[in-house]
Backbone bond lengths (Angstrom), bond angles and torsions (degrees), N, CA, C in turn:
res aa  C-N    CA-C-N  psi(-1)  N-CA   C-N-CA  omega(-1)  CA-C   N-CA-C  phi
1 M - - - 1.464 - - 1.530 109.52 -
2 D 1.328 115.70 134.56 1.457 119.98 177.11 1.526 111.00 -75.11
3 N 1.332 115.30 156.89 1.465 121.67 175.80 1.526 109.89 -103.51
4 I 1.333 115.40 147.52 1.454 122.07 175.98 1.526 107.83 -126.25
5 L 1.316 117.00 134.28 1.464 122.01 -178.76 1.524 109.51 -104.84
6 I 1.327 115.76 126.74 1.461 121.84 174.33 1.526 107.57 -109.63
7 L 1.322 116.26 116.32 1.460 121.39 174.35 1.519 107.08 -86.01
8 D 1.321 115.11 112.76 1.465 122.77 -163.24 1.526 110.82 -101.72
9 T 1.327 116.28 116.88 1.462 121.41 -178.94 1.529 112.84 -79.52
10 S 1.325 117.94 -4.11 1.476 119.35 -179.42 1.526 112.47 -89.07
11 F 1.338 118.15 -18.81 1.462 120.29 176.82 1.529 109.79 -63.93
12 A 1.332 116.76 129.52 1.470 123.16 177.19 1.523 112.60 61.05
13 S 1.314 117.12 20.02 1.458 120.31 177.68 1.526 110.27 -85.62
14 M 1.318 115.87 146.84 1.458 121.75 175.68 1.517 112.05 -99.38
15 N 1.333 116.20 13.85 1.463 121.67 -175.96 1.525 108.68 -136.03
16 K 1.341 116.47 120.09 1.461 120.68 -179.23 1.535 112.19 -68.51
17 G 1.328 116.57 -9.88 1.462 118.68 172.51 1.513 111.96 -59.62
18 D 1.340 117.12 -31.72 1.459 120.23 176.89 1.528 111.59 -67.93
19 D 1.332 117.33 -32.98 1.470 120.67 174.59 1.532 110.04 -64.47
20 I 1.334 115.96 -39.38 1.465 120.32 177.95 1.521 110.12 -62.41
21 I 1.319 116.50 -45.56 1.464 120.83 179.41 1.524 110.38 -58.62
22 M 1.329 116.87 -48.25 1.466 119.26 -175.10 1.528 111.90 -69.51
23 E 1.331 117.60 -33.44 1.464 119.99 174.59 1.530 109.56 -59.43
24 C 1.318 116.15 -42.30 1.464 120.83 -178.29 1.528 112.08 -72.92
25 V 1.336 116.98 -36.51 1.465 120.14 176.22 1.527 110.03 -59.28
26 R 1.324 116.10 -47.65 1.469 119.38 -178.57 1.530 111.43 -66.48
27 E 1.330 116.89 -35.38 1.461 119.68 178.50 1.525 110.65 -64.87
28 E 1.327 117.28 -43.20 1.461 120.63 -177.74 1.529 112.49 -71.71
29 L 1.327 116.79 -30.90 1.466 120.47 -178.94 1.530 113.14 -93.74
30 K 1.331 117.05 1.11 1.457 120.61 -173.63 1.526 113.57 -54.56
31 P 1.356 119.77 -45.23 1.471 118.23 -179.32 1.524 113.01 -59.99
32 F 1.316 115.83 -25.44 1.452 122.25 -179.63 1.526 110.90 -89.20
33 M 1.343 115.82 -44.93 1.458 121.19 -174.37 1.520 113.26 -68.83
34 E 1.341 117.52 -31.25 1.463 118.74 -173.40 1.529 112.17 -69.38
35 K 1.314 116.74 -9.19 1.470 120.53 177.21 1.528 111.65 -92.97
36 M 1.330 117.25 -0.10 1.464 121.57 -176.62 1.523 110.30 -132.20
37 Y 1.335 115.14 168.06 1.466 120.78 175.25 1.520 108.23 -91.71
38 E 1.357 115.54 124.38 1.459 120.24 -174.68 1.525 111.86 -87.61
39 L 1.326 115.52 127.28 1.462 123.36 169.46 1.523 108.41 -112.17
40 N 1.330 116.56 154.98 1.468 120.37 -177.31 1.514 111.15 -133.49
41 L 1.333 115.02 144.74 1.460 122.67 171.04 1.520 108.44 -137.07
42 P 1.338 117.45 151.81 1.466 120.04 178.36 1.528 111.81 -82.41
43 T 1.328 115.29 159.95 1.466 120.09 171.98 1.528 111.09 -108.48
44 H 1.348 117.67 -33.63 1.461 119.83 -175.06 1.529 112.93 -75.19
45 I 1.314 117.99 -22.65 1.461 121.29 174.41 1.524 108.16 -121.37
46 A 1.333 115.71 155.36 1.465 119.92 -175.62 1.525 110.52 -62.76
47 P 1.330 118.22 128.94 1.466 120.55 -177.33 1.525 113.57 -76.14
48 F 1.337 116.96 -27.66 1.467 120.96 -179.05 1.526 109.62 -141.72
49 H 1.322 115.71 152.38 1.459 120.78 167.44 1.524 107.72 -84.61
50 W 1.332 115.84 153.30 1.465 118.85 -175.05 1.524 112.37 -58.66
51 Y 1.363 117.77 -35.01 1.461 118.00 -177.84 1.519 111.82 -72.18
52 Q 1.343 118.03 -25.63 1.467 120.15 174.50 1.525 110.29 -66.48
53 V 1.329 115.70 -40.00 1.463 120.42 177.94 1.526 110.04 -67.23
54 L 1.334 115.73 -41.68 1.464 120.11 -179.54 1.521 111.60 -62.26
55 R 1.334 117.52 -40.55 1.467 121.67 179.57 1.522 111.62 -71.28
56 D 1.334 116.88 -28.81 1.469 122.46 179.79 1.532 110.70 51.22
57 S 1.320 114.90 54.69 1.463 120.86 -177.89 1.525 110.84 -67.36
58 T 1.320 115.60 171.45 1.464 120.50 177.36 1.516 110.78 -58.06
59 Y 1.334 116.68 -36.82 1.456 121.58 179.51 1.525 110.71 -62.94
60 V 1.324 117.07 -47.23 1.468 121.14 179.57 1.530 110.11 -65.28
61 K 1.314 116.98 -40.38 1.469 120.71 -179.96 1.526 111.63 -61.34
62 M 1.337 117.26 -31.54 1.462 120.93 178.50 1.527 110.18 -58.17
63 F 1.313 116.77 -40.85 1.470 121.00 178.11 1.525 110.96 -76.42
64 R 1.324 116.10 -42.93 1.462 120.29 -178.43 1.528 111.70 -58.50
65 N 1.332 116.58 -35.67 1.459 121.10 -171.70 1.525 114.34 -95.80
66 C 1.332 118.29 10.81 1.465 119.86 176.41 1.527 109.98 -58.23
67 K 1.329 115.10 143.02 1.459 118.89 -178.19 1.527 111.56 -65.13
68 Y 1.321 116.16 -41.43 1.462 121.05 176.92 1.522 109.19 -132.84
69 K 1.334 114.79 148.95 1.465 121.79 178.60 1.525 107.45 -133.81
70 F 1.338 116.10 116.12 1.465 121.60 -177.57 1.522 110.38 -112.88
71 V 1.324 115.18 141.69 1.470 122.23 179.27 1.517 108.20 -114.63
72 G 1.344 116.84 124.39 1.458 120.48 -172.54 1.510 114.87 -94.28
73 G 1.327 115.59 109.72 1.458 124.00 163.54 1.513 118.16 50.11
74 S 1.323 115.60 -162.33 1.462 126.53 177.86 1.531 111.39 73.85
75 N 1.345 115.24 172.04 1.471 122.67 179.48 1.523 110.12 -84.84
76 L 1.323 117.29 65.11 1.458 120.44 -171.11 1.521 113.51 -80.28
77 L 1.321 117.87 -31.82 1.458 120.13 -173.70 1.527 110.07 -88.61
78 I 1.298 115.09 120.06 1.466 120.63 179.75 1.523 108.54 -129.02
79 P 1.331 117.95 157.05 1.459 119.76 -176.07 1.522 114.17 -74.14
80 R 1.345 118.18 -17.01 1.472 120.68 -176.31 1.527 109.27 -138.51
81 L 1.332 116.00 104.58 1.464 121.18 178.24 1.524 112.02 -76.90
82 L 1.336 118.24 -18.79 1.458 121.27 178.09 1.521 109.81 -81.36
83 T 1.315 115.47 68.90 1.449 122.54 176.01 1.518 107.79 -128.63
84 H 1.339 116.95 168.56 1.468 119.22 -171.63 1.521 112.89 -66.59
85 F 1.345 117.84 -28.24 1.466 119.79 -179.83 1.525 108.72 -154.16
86 P 1.332 117.39 80.47 1.466 119.86 -178.52 1.523 111.49 -67.70
87 Q 1.328 115.75 151.80 1.464 120.26 177.48 1.527 110.74 -56.40
88 W 1.323 116.54 -40.57 1.458 121.23 176.04 1.519 106.24 -107.85
89 N 1.321 116.51 109.12 1.460 121.81 -169.58 1.524 110.47 -85.52
90 I 1.314 114.97 71.75 1.457 121.90 179.60 1.524 108.88 -122.77
91 N 1.317 115.19 156.83 1.458 120.32 177.52 1.519 109.77 -149.18
92 I 1.305 115.26 178.88 1.464 120.99 -173.82 1.530 112.54 -63.42
93 L 1.340 116.93 -19.09 1.465 120.65 -175.16 1.527 113.77 -99.63
94 N 1.330 118.48 -12.28 1.473 117.68 -173.60 1.525 114.85 -126.53
95 Y 1.337 118.84 0.88 1.464 119.33 -172.49 1.526 113.81 -82.26
96 Q 1.347 117.58 -17.88 1.465 119.92 -168.40 1.530 115.24 -57.76
97 P 1.351 120.81 -40.95 1.471 118.66 -179.64 1.524 114.11 -64.22
98 M 1.332 117.73 -14.40 1.457 120.89 -178.54 1.522 112.49 -102.04
99 K 1.305 117.58 8.15 1.469 121.00 -178.31 1.530 110.67 -57.89
100 G 1.330 115.15 140.17 1.460 120.65 -179.29 1.514 113.51 95.48
101 C 1.351 118.38 14.59 1.464 122.01 -178.97 1.525 111.82 -63.24
102 I 1.339 114.55 146.47 1.462 122.45 176.17 1.523 107.64 -118.58
103 L 1.329 117.05 128.06 1.461 122.38 -175.47 1.525 111.16 -84.09
104 V 1.349 115.42 140.84 1.464 121.88 179.37 1.533 108.74 -123.72
105 G 1.326 117.12 101.04 1.458 121.11 178.33 1.514 113.60 63.30
106 V 1.309 117.46 33.17 1.468 121.80 -176.74 1.526 110.02 -83.70
107 G 1.331 115.20 146.54 1.454 121.27 179.17 1.516 111.93 -113.14
108 A 1.327 114.81 159.50 1.461 121.73 173.10 1.525 108.14 -95.45
109 G 1.302 116.44 135.08 1.456 121.46 -175.84 1.512 113.34 -79.79
110 Q 1.299 115.35 -170.46 1.459 122.04 -178.03 1.519 110.84 -60.42
111 G 1.327 116.52 137.37 1.456 121.44 179.39 1.511 114.08 88.38
112 A 1.343 117.13 8.24 1.466 120.22 -176.17 1.520 113.09 -64.96
113 E 1.327 116.85 -22.20 1.459 119.46 -179.65 1.526 111.42 -76.89
114 G 1.343 117.49 -15.91 1.457 121.53 -177.97 1.517 112.57 -86.08
115 P 1.330 116.26 -173.30 1.472 120.48 -178.80 1.522 112.31 -68.67
116 I 1.321 115.92 149.53 1.457 123.24 176.58 1.527 107.59 -102.70
117 D 1.321 118.34 126.68 1.471 118.61 -178.19 1.526 110.22 -70.92
118 W 1.332 115.34 158.08 1.468 120.77 -172.53 1.523 112.20 -61.70
119 Y 1.344 117.08 -35.72 1.462 121.27 -178.21 1.527 110.78 -64.88
120 S 1.330 116.52 -48.55 1.464 120.75 -179.42 1.522 110.22 -64.75
121 K 1.320 116.68 -43.31 1.467 119.95 -179.98 1.527 111.01 -61.80
122 Y 1.330 117.05 -40.04 1.460 120.32 179.46 1.529 110.16 -60.94
123 I 1.342 117.05 -48.18 1.471 119.59 -178.13 1.529 110.84 -64.47
124 Y 1.334 117.41 -47.78 1.470 119.87 -178.86 1.527 111.57 -59.46
125 T 1.325 117.12 -44.95 1.467 119.67 -175.54 1.522 112.44 -71.27
126 H 1.337 117.63 -24.07 1.460 120.24 176.55 1.523 112.46 -91.98
127 L 1.335 116.81 -21.08 1.466 121.45 -177.83 1.527 112.50 -87.82
128 L 1.325 116.82 -43.32 1.461 121.34 -169.83 1.527 111.62 -86.42
129 N 1.327 114.51 143.83 1.467 122.14 -176.03 1.529 110.98 -62.36
130 R 1.321 116.35 137.66 1.466 121.03 -179.66 1.527 111.76 -109.34
131 E 1.333 116.58 -1.20 1.462 120.64 -179.55 1.524 111.47 -91.62
132 Y 1.344 116.70 -43.11 1.462 121.87 -175.67 1.523 110.99 -96.29
133 F 1.329 115.19 157.02 1.456 121.09 170.65 1.527 109.06 -72.66
134 H 1.322 115.97 138.82 1.455 121.79 174.16 1.526 109.12 -92.43
135 S 1.323 115.80 145.15 1.461 122.56 177.14 1.524 108.52 -92.68
136 M 1.344 116.09 116.00 1.466 121.30 -177.29 1.517 109.97 -110.28
137 R 1.338 115.28 149.17 1.457 122.20 -171.22 1.523 113.77 -71.81
138 D 1.316 117.92 -31.59 1.463 121.24 -177.12 1.534 108.70 -156.32
139 E 1.325 116.57 178.89 1.462 121.02 -173.23 1.528 111.75 -67.85
140 R 1.318 117.75 -40.69 1.472 118.97 -179.94 1.532 111.13 -64.49
141 S 1.341 117.37 -33.49 1.459 120.65 177.26 1.528 110.68 -71.59
142 K 1.324 116.83 -37.38 1.471 120.79 175.81 1.528 110.17 -61.13
143 L 1.312 116.76 -45.07 1.463 120.81 179.57 1.528 110.81 -63.38
144 Y 1.320 116.69 -36.43 1.463 120.28 177.67 1.525 110.26 -63.55
145 A 1.329 117.05 -45.31 1.468 120.66 179.02 1.528 110.83 -62.65
146 E 1.318 116.79 -39.44 1.467 120.02 179.64 1.516 111.45 -67.32
147 R 1.322 117.59 -32.29 1.468 120.30 175.07 1.524 111.42 -64.30
148 L 1.334 116.23 -24.77 1.464 120.83 176.29 1.527 112.11 -83.72
149 G 1.330 116.70 0.27 1.455 120.79 -179.14 1.514 113.86 83.50
150 L 1.329 117.70 17.83 1.467 122.12 -178.04 1.521 111.02 -96.92
151 K 1.327 115.85 156.87 1.457 121.35 171.51 1.532 107.61 -85.97
152 A 1.322 116.70 129.17 1.462 119.08 -172.80 1.524 111.06 -143.08
153 L 1.338 114.98 148.97 1.461 122.70 175.35 1.516 109.20 -126.89
154 N 1.311 116.17 140.66 1.467 121.24 175.49 1.528 108.11 -87.19
155 T 1.333 115.25 94.17 1.468 121.33 -177.68 1.524 112.54 -94.82
156 G 1.336 117.73 -5.84 1.453 120.13 -170.38 1.518 110.53 76.02
157 C 1.319 116.18 172.53 1.458 121.53 -178.06 1.527 110.37 -68.36
158 V 1.330 116.55 135.31 1.462 121.64 -176.90 1.527 111.72 -60.66
159 T 1.327 117.85 -25.44 1.462 120.70 178.94 1.525 112.10 -66.33
160 M 1.336 116.84 -16.96 1.461 120.92 -174.97 1.527 113.38 -104.60
161 W 1.331 118.02 -1.79 1.455 119.66 -177.43 1.526 112.06 -62.70
162 K 1.306 116.85 -25.23 1.473 121.68 -179.74 1.530 112.13 -74.55
163 L 1.335 117.79 -17.36 1.461 121.61 -170.39 1.527 110.98 -85.63
164 T 1.325 115.28 66.05 1.462 121.93 178.49 1.528 109.90 -71.10
165 P 1.334 118.28 164.27 1.475 119.28 176.59 1.522 112.96 -54.96
166 G 1.332 116.64 -41.07 1.465 119.38 178.71 1.515 112.24 -65.08
167 F 1.336 116.71 -40.29 1.459 120.27 178.89 1.528 110.60 -65.50
168 C 1.332 116.77 -42.59 1.471 120.35 -178.20 1.529 112.06 -61.40
169 K 1.335 116.68 -29.20 1.462 119.69 179.00 1.524 112.30 -68.61
170 T 1.337 117.33 -17.20 1.462 120.63 178.71 1.524 112.37 -85.04
171 I 1.332 117.34 -7.20 1.466 121.72 -179.87 1.527 108.54 -85.20
172 P 1.323 119.54 127.90 1.477 121.14 -177.59 1.527 112.26 -58.06
173 I 1.327 114.74 151.03 1.466 119.47 176.51 1.526 110.87 -101.88
174 H 1.342 117.80 -16.48 1.463 121.43 -176.58 1.527 111.09 -94.98
175 K 1.298 116.68 153.66 1.458 124.07 178.37 1.522 111.02 -62.60
176 S 1.299 115.36 138.90 1.466 121.48 173.59 1.526 109.63 -88.97
177 D 1.337 116.47 171.70 1.462 121.10 173.92 1.529 111.89 -81.12
178 K 1.341 115.43 -18.60 1.463 120.52 -177.18 1.529 109.79 -116.50
179 V 1.331 115.50 157.07 1.459 120.55 175.67 1.525 108.23 -146.63
180 V 1.331 115.46 147.11 1.457 120.88 172.28 1.526 107.56 -113.79
181 L 1.307 115.03 134.44 1.465 124.20 -174.39 1.520 109.75 -112.08
182 T 1.338 116.48 143.66 1.464 121.33 166.16 1.522 108.18 -128.34
183 L 1.316 114.91 151.53 1.458 122.63 176.28 1.524 108.86 -129.30
184 K 1.319 115.63 164.40 1.467 120.63 172.74 1.521 107.76 -116.16
185 S 1.323 116.13 122.04 1.460 120.81 -172.81 1.519 112.53 -63.02
186 K 1.329 114.02 148.75 1.461 123.55 175.90 1.530 107.92 -136.22
187 P 1.337 117.67 167.73 1.470 119.07 179.23 1.526 113.50 -60.51
188 S 1.331 117.36 -31.15 1.465 121.01 178.06 1.523 108.67 -142.16
189 P 1.345 117.49 157.43 1.469 120.18 -176.59 1.528 112.11 -58.77
190 D 1.323 115.21 131.89 1.465 122.31 178.20 1.539 108.32 -88.09
191 P 1.327 118.50 124.53 1.469 119.52 177.98 1.520 113.52 -55.14
192 K 1.327 117.00 -29.40 1.462 120.25 177.99 1.532 111.23 -66.47
193 D 1.329 116.78 -34.01 1.463 119.97 176.72 1.524 111.19 -70.20
194 Q 1.333 117.09 -35.58 1.464 119.69 173.96 1.523 110.28 -63.77
195 E 1.330 116.23 -39.95 1.463 120.48 177.11 1.523 110.52 -61.69
196 L 1.320 116.48 -41.56 1.468 121.22 178.42 1.534 110.23 -61.85
197 I 1.312 117.53 -46.52 1.471 121.57 178.73 1.527 110.10 -59.12
198 N 1.324 116.74 -45.13 1.470 120.66 -178.85 1.523 111.58 -61.61
199 I 1.330 117.27 -40.24 1.469 121.29 179.24 1.523 110.33 -62.51
200 L 1.328 116.97 -43.92 1.467 120.15 -178.56 1.528 111.04 -67.45
201 L 1.321 117.21 -39.03 1.472 119.98 178.46 1.525 111.43 -64.62
202 R 1.317 117.24 -32.53 1.476 120.74 179.05 1.519 112.46 -73.64
203 N 1.331 116.41 -29.00 1.465 119.35 -167.72 1.526 114.76 -109.11
204 Y 1.328 117.93 -6.60 1.466 120.38 -178.73 1.527 110.38 -129.41
205 N 1.329 115.53 146.49 1.466 121.06 176.27 1.527 111.96 -72.16
206 E 1.342 115.45 -34.71 1.465 120.43 179.00 1.523 108.72 -130.80
207 V 1.330 115.72 132.99 1.461 121.51 174.89 1.529 108.07 -120.72
208 H 1.313 116.01 129.35 1.460 122.76 177.61 1.525 108.53 -117.80
209 F 1.305 115.69 151.71 1.471 121.15 179.39 1.514 109.16 -124.43
210 W 1.345 116.04 129.72 1.464 120.16 176.17 1.526 109.40 -114.24
211 P 1.340 118.14 116.38 1.469 120.72 177.63 1.524 110.29 -78.53
212 Q 1.323 116.74 99.01 1.468 120.88 -175.48 1.522 111.55 -75.81
213 S 1.325 117.08 -30.28 1.457 120.94 -177.10 1.528 110.37 -120.26
214 I 1.301 116.33 165.78 1.468 121.42 -166.36 1.529 113.55 -64.73
215 Y 1.330 117.82 -30.47 1.462 120.11 -177.76 1.532 113.35 -98.32
216 D 1.313 117.75 -0.53 1.467 120.25 -171.77 1.532 112.90 -66.86
217 F 1.334 117.56 -36.85 1.467 119.17 -178.21 1.524 111.14 -65.38
218 N 1.334 117.25 -47.13 1.468 120.11 179.20 1.527 110.99 -61.73
219 Y 1.329 116.00 -36.69 1.469 120.12 176.77 1.521 110.35 -63.99
220 F 1.313 116.57 -44.92 1.466 122.14 179.65 1.526 111.37 -58.76
221 Q 1.317 117.09 -36.13 1.459 121.84 -177.89 1.527 112.93 -63.91
222 G 1.316 117.88 -15.52 1.450 121.27 -178.32 1.514 114.85 -84.48
223 F 1.348 118.11 1.90 1.462 120.67 -175.86 1.524 111.54 -100.64
224 N 1.314 115.15 162.69 1.471 122.25 179.35 1.526 110.84 -88.93
225 D 1.329 115.81 156.92 1.472 123.18 171.85 1.530 112.70 59.28
226 I 1.318 116.18 43.14 1.472 119.40 -179.13 1.528 111.95 -108.89
227 N 1.329 117.81 4.56 1.470 120.96 -174.71 1.522 113.10 -61.56
228 T 1.326 117.04 -30.74 1.473 120.28 -177.92 1.528 112.53 -89.39
229 I 1.314 117.46 -3.38 1.472 120.95 -178.58 1.522 109.23 -86.25
230 H 1.320 115.96 125.95 1.463 121.41 -179.61 1.525 109.32 -85.75
231 V 1.319 116.05 128.01 1.465 121.39 -179.38 1.522 109.48 -94.30
232 L 1.321 116.74 122.40 1.461 121.68 177.00 1.528 109.78 -78.72
233 P 1.328 118.16 151.65 1.468 119.86 175.09 1.527 110.61 -59.34
234 P 1.324 117.95 146.14 1.467 121.43 -174.23 1.521 113.55 -83.20
235 S 1.310 116.89 54.56 1.468 121.10 177.60 1.515 108.74 -132.25
236 L 1.325 115.86 154.52 1.458 119.38 178.14 1.521 111.22 -67.48
237 N 1.337 117.03 -33.83 1.469 119.90 177.53 1.520 111.13 -60.92
238 A 1.344 116.46 -42.37 1.464 120.31 -179.73 1.527 110.70 -65.58
239 Y 1.318 116.51 -40.48 1.468 120.50 179.10 1.526 110.36 -66.65
240 D 1.317 116.23 -41.81 1.466 121.90 176.90 1.531 110.31 -59.93
241 D 1.331 116.51 -45.42 1.464 120.72 179.64 1.529 111.16 -61.50
242 Y 1.323 116.85 -43.70 1.467 120.76 -179.48 1.527 110.42 -63.10
243 L 1.327 117.13 -48.01 1.464 120.58 -177.97 1.525 111.31 -65.22
244 S 1.320 116.93 -34.87 1.467 120.97 -178.88 1.525 112.16 -72.45
245 A 1.321 116.49 -31.63 1.469 120.82 -172.58 1.526 113.94 -96.98
246 N 1.325 118.61 -11.44 1.457 120.91 -172.41 1.524 112.17 -127.50
247 E 1.327 115.13 136.74 1.462 119.34 167.95 1.521 106.97 -79.43
248 T 1.310 116.12 108.00 1.458 121.10 -169.04 1.522 109.97 -143.58
249 D 1.310 115.73 154.53 1.451 121.87 166.78 1.522 108.37 -93.49
250 Y 1.318 114.42 164.44 1.459 122.01 169.23 1.522 107.52 -121.30
251 V 1.315 117.04 129.96 1.459 121.87 170.85 1.517 105.94 -137.22
252 G 1.324 117.05 116.47 1.458 117.59 -177.54 1.500 113.73 -173.61
253 I 1.322 113.89 175.60 1.455 122.26 -174.56 1.518 111.64 -89.89
254 R 1.308 117.92 -25.51 1.460 120.79 -177.07 1.531 110.52 -76.33
255 L 1.328 115.40 116.73 1.467 121.55 -176.29 1.522 111.68 -60.42
256 H 1.330 117.17 -51.11 1.456 118.96 -175.11 1.518 112.29 -73.83
257 G 1.337 117.03 -26.44 1.461 119.07 171.53 1.514 110.86 -61.19
258 G 1.344 116.87 -39.16 1.455 121.29 178.28 1.513 112.80 -70.57
259 V 1.324 117.25 -42.94 1.467 120.47 179.17 1.528 110.31 -64.75
260 Y 1.338 116.66 -37.83 1.468 119.93 178.74 1.522 110.55 -63.60
261 A 1.329 116.45 -37.28 1.465 119.77 175.30 1.526 110.55 -62.79
262 M 1.321 117.31 -42.94 1.463 120.96 178.27 1.520 111.05 -62.01
263 R 1.323 116.49 -37.68 1.470 120.07 177.84 1.531 111.16 -64.97
264 H 1.328 117.18 -19.26 1.462 122.47 175.08 1.534 111.55 -97.28
265 K 1.325 116.46 15.34 1.475 122.89 178.32 1.523 111.45 64.17
266 R 1.335 115.31 42.02 1.462 121.39 177.33 1.526 109.54 -116.18
267 R 1.319 115.88 138.08 1.458 121.56 179.09 1.532 109.84 -66.07
268 A 1.329 117.16 133.59 1.466 120.37 -173.92 1.526 110.99 -133.72
269 I 1.322 114.82 136.97 1.466 122.67 170.01 1.520 106.49 -120.73
270 I 1.316 115.94 122.32 1.464 121.67 -176.15 1.521 109.19 -105.69
271 I 1.327 116.00 129.76 1.457 122.31 178.26 1.528 107.69 -87.54
272 A 1.326 116.68 114.53 1.469 121.27 -174.99 1.522 110.36 -83.15
273 I 1.350 115.80 128.01 1.467 120.28 178.10 1.533 112.64 -131.88
274 D 1.337 118.69 -7.39 1.464 119.62 -175.85 1.520 111.23 -145.96
275 E 1.352 114.57 179.69 1.471 120.12 -174.53 1.519 112.08 -66.60
276 R 1.335 118.25 -26.76 1.465 120.14 -178.40 1.520 110.75 -64.09
277 A 1.331 116.23 -56.08 1.466 120.07 -178.08 1.517 110.89 -62.63
278 R 1.330 117.45 -39.62 1.463 119.92 -178.14 1.520 111.11 -67.18
279 A 1.334 116.86 -43.78 1.466 120.23 -179.37 1.523 111.27 -66.18
280 I 1.330 116.64 -42.15 1.461 120.04 179.96 1.524 110.26 -69.30
281 N 1.320 117.14 -39.86 1.463 120.17 178.66 1.527 111.00 -63.35
282 E 1.334 117.06 -40.01 1.461 120.78 -179.13 1.527 111.50 -61.12
283 M 1.324 116.08 -38.48 1.462 119.68 -177.69 1.526 112.30 -89.31
284 N 1.342 117.18 -39.96 1.461 120.67 -167.39 1.522 114.55 -108.81
285 H 1.320 118.00 -4.88 1.471 122.68 171.93 1.529 112.74 61.17
286 L 1.329 115.21 60.69 1.462 119.95 169.76 1.528 109.19 -75.21
287 N 1.310 116.87 164.46 1.462 120.26 170.61 1.527 107.51 -83.73
288 C 1.336 115.48 90.37 1.460 122.46 -173.11 1.514 110.80 -115.43
289 I 1.321 114.75 154.17 1.456 121.64 172.18 1.525 106.77 -144.33
290 E 1.318 116.57 138.71 1.459 120.25 177.68 1.526 110.10 -69.39
291 K 1.324 115.34 144.07 1.456 120.17 180.00 1.528 111.69 -59.74
292 E 1.320 116.46 -30.35 1.463 120.30 179.70 1.528 112.36 -74.91
293 N 1.331 117.26 -7.92 1.470 120.91 -177.35 1.523 111.86 -113.52
294 L 1.322 117.43 34.62 1.464 120.33 -176.24 1.529 112.95 -64.31
295 E 1.324 117.25 -16.20 1.472 118.67 176.62 1.533 111.38 -63.78
296 D 1.334 116.78 -18.21 1.469 120.96 178.64 1.532 112.64 -93.67
297 L 1.333 117.27 -6.87 1.466 120.16 -173.38 1.517 112.31 -66.17
298 E 1.331 117.45 -41.86 1.462 120.41 -176.94 1.521 110.89 -59.27
299 G 1.327 115.71 -38.61 1.466 119.48 177.35 1.513 111.81 -64.92
300 M 1.336 117.58 -40.32 1.470 120.89 177.33 1.521 110.81 -62.60
301 I 1.327 116.05 -45.29 1.470 120.48 -177.46 1.524 110.87 -58.49
302 N 1.314 117.12 -41.43 1.466 121.44 -173.21 1.524 113.76 -94.14
303 S 1.313 116.84 8.00 1.465 120.41 178.33 1.523 110.18 -99.41
304 N 1.333 115.64 166.05 1.461 120.15 168.94 1.532 107.12 -74.40
305 L 1.314 116.41 117.39 1.467 121.14 -169.70 1.526 110.00 -125.33
306 P 1.326 117.15 90.31 1.470 118.99 177.91 1.523 111.31 -70.88
307 T 1.305 115.75 152.08 1.467 122.19 173.88 1.522 107.73 -98.77
308 V 1.329 115.78 114.82 1.477 120.58 -176.55 1.528 108.25 -128.76
309 V 1.328 115.67 68.58 1.463 120.60 179.01 1.522 109.10 -73.50
310 K 1.314 116.01 136.22 1.462 121.10 179.67 1.525 108.82 -112.77
311 M 1.322 115.60 114.67 1.457 121.81 177.70 1.522 109.46 -118.17
312 D 1.312 116.56 145.25 1.460 122.21 -179.89 1.530 108.13 -89.31
313 Y 1.342 115.75 86.40 1.465 118.97 -174.82 1.528 112.59 -72.64
314 E 1.301 117.91 -22.46 1.465 119.45 173.97 1.531 109.87 -63.32
315 T 1.338 116.24 -43.01 1.463 120.34 179.37 1.526 111.14 -71.71
316 I 1.328 117.25 -41.27 1.468 120.25 177.76 1.527 110.54 -58.86
317 N 1.329 116.26 -45.67 1.463 119.63 -178.46 1.524 111.85 -71.45
318 K 1.325 116.65 -28.22 1.469 119.68 174.23 1.520 109.52 -63.59
319 W 1.343 116.43 -42.16 1.464 119.22 178.48 1.527 110.47 -66.71
320 K 1.325 117.31 -46.65 1.466 120.43 -179.18 1.524 112.17 -62.00
321 S 1.316 116.42 -35.92 1.464 119.99 -174.19 1.522 113.14 -67.22
322 Q 1.337 116.80 -10.97 1.474 119.30 173.52 1.523 111.48 -65.91
323 F 1.347 115.38 -22.74 1.462 120.67 -173.30 1.518 113.35 -123.16
324 I 1.327 117.06 -28.93 1.468 121.54 -173.83 1.515 108.41 -132.75
325 E 1.298 116.76 144.06 1.458 120.79 173.89 1.527 109.72 -78.86
326 Y 1.330 115.94 113.37 1.460 121.76 179.86 1.507 109.65 -116.24
327 D 1.330 115.97 146.47 1.457 121.03 168.05 1.528 107.12 -81.08
328 V 1.319 116.56 110.59 1.477 120.02 -175.77 1.516 110.01 -112.60
């Protein structure tokens, strides 16, 4: 039996959005993965010490010799790997056992439009597979991969591949009585987040809060009028249970929290604050609103709001067909 290596962005992550990404990566690759033995390595922490790579033990060779190596999602590609804590914790001394990696819905981080330093370019071009097409999260990430000399396809985020036109029609268009909120922590309470909380309290009978990231709960505690808001446990299982058991809307800042709600057939409005949500919204047509335009949110909440996500399934299936026989 062949081995398959999954480079897992949820290990040592402080954001449950990475758990959502990896759940979706495994779901999409399941027809392929179930024929092989799965091995895993982390991306956020170093997978090997340099002397382990130098010794090239039987254990290291097991990973080096995997037939396929897939990297799951997140903003892994950055222009400068020589930083104190890169998203992908690789360096010139430890990357070799992972050579030949194939990206699955991976994004380019902040600054991707700028120059790539020689050190980062050297590692990426020697680490990433040059035979297969890589699956990139959006157009700017595809262009970044192509600047590295890689073959790349803009497949959209892997978390959204399930959101076919038929599936989107099963998502309600009318407002629910309940809503689940997410926030993104900051050093001090943002008045715009207080405004968001106030809008939800005015328009829903029940408001729930899910702390997607490690600092979100403490940040939430700094706001006024939150006594009636029920806080969900900070685990993906708890969020899954809530979405499965409740007819609820999602309104929040966390992109993957919103997409996960949609995957549970829940109406979602995502508050855009960064390049990820904006780039994905531009291509895939999420129900998004800029944080600076919260005066329009109440109207969105109380309107008939269909979910009409647009995914390029021809491109997605082209990427999948490199590994699995699909009816396209």
